[in-house]
C-alpha positions, -999 to 999 in steps of 0.1 A, spaced: 133 89 -135 164 73 -116 175 57 -149 176 91 -166 197 106 -139 223 77 -142 223 77 -180 229 115 -177 256 109 -153 274 83 -170 272 104 -203 287 133 -185 317 111 -173 325 96 -205 323 130 -224 348 142 -198 372 113 -201 369 115 -239 374 155 -240 402 151 -215 421 123 -236 417 142 -268 429 176 -256 460 159 -241 474 128 -249 487 119 -216 475 91 -196 477 112 -164 446 129 -171 428 98 -178 438 85 -143 430 118 -127 395 117 -140 392 83 -132 376 86 -98 350 105 -115 334 68 -123 332 61 -87 316 94 -78 290 88 -107 280 56 -90 278 68 -57 258 96 -67 232 72 -87 231 51 -56 222 82 -33 196 95 -61 178 60 -60 178 56 -23 165 90 -18 138 85 -46 126 51 -33 122 64 2 100 93 -12 63 87 -2 49 103 -34 69 79 -55 59 49 -31 21 59 -35 23 61 -72 37 25 -73 5 9 -52 -22 -9 -70 -57 -16 -54 -46 -54 -52 -17 -41 -31 -38 -22 -8 -65 -52 -2 -39 -77 -1 -18 -59 24 -18 -76 59 7 -74 87 19 -100 111 -3 -86 139 -34 -83 117 -29 -121 107 -28 -130 144 -54 -106 158 -78 -113 185 -116 -109 182 -115 -74 198 -88 -60 174 -104 -73 144 -137 -60 152 -122 -27 161 -105 -29 127 -137 -37 109 -156 -7 128 -129 18 119 -126 9 82 -165 9 78 -168 42 92 -143 53 69 -160 38 40 -190 54 49 -178 89 56 -160 87 22 -192 77 3 -215 104 20 -192 131 6 -199 129 -30 -169 108 -41 -155 102 -74 -163 70 -95 -127 57 -85 -132 65 -48 -166 44 -49 -148 15 -65 -121 17 -40 -144 18 -12 -163 -16 -28 -131 -32 -24 -126 -20 12 -162 -32 19 -152 -65 7 -122 -70 25 -141 -59 55 -168 -84 49 -138 -113 46 -126 -99 80 -160 -103 95 -160 -138 81 -126 -144 98 -139 -126 129 -171 -150 129 -149 -183 128 -126 -167 153 -153 -159 178 -170 -192 175 -135 -213 180 -130 -191 209 -164 -194 224 -160 -230 226 -133 -228 254 -143 -195 271 -166 -188 301 -199 -168 298 -183 -134 301 -159 -140 273 -188 -151 253 -208 -122 258 -178 -97 250 -175 -118 217 -210 -113 208 -205 -78 213 -178 -76 190 -192 -92 163 -226 -70 170 -205 -38 168 -188 -50 136 -221 -62 120 -236 -29 127 -207 -9 111 -209 -32 82 -245 -26 79 -242 13 78 -212 10 52 -234 -13 30 -261 12 33 -240 42 19 -228 21 -13 -246 29 -44 -267 4 -58 -251 -23 -79 -215 -13 -69 -208 -46 -56 -222 -67 -85 -191 -67 -104 -159 -42 -104 -145 -29 -136 -117 -53 -135 -141 -84 -131 -163 -71 -160 -134 -73 -183 
């Protein structure tokens, strides 16, 4: 869309320069209209910046792989409690979405989200195992509690998933 605006602005500029040089043969008018090139470039730049910062434009550019693969630095370095809360929150959202008569695309997105939660659960289990080796009894109890909460949330989300939805997604079947 931005390319279209730029093309229109450049076409208008060239037409204005051509008309001015056709109507008058003086170079004065061509020099007078030269700043139009800079104005066109500035307008195209501003339009592209505004369009790129538009949330609806950004949302249309997302793919399921981008959503699933997105991780912030904080999530990569999260502790067991943060990771557990994240799994519980996402699993709860998956369950709520699946219980509200979702479309086929929503079901597939929930299946992708569930797989990410399971991967995070594996990470949580490894993280809890490593931390438990060097921690005291109270910390180990907290780690078990976090794992249990995440496991229960994943179980309720799995129960809400339709049968056979995790076997193969549409992309994997092709």
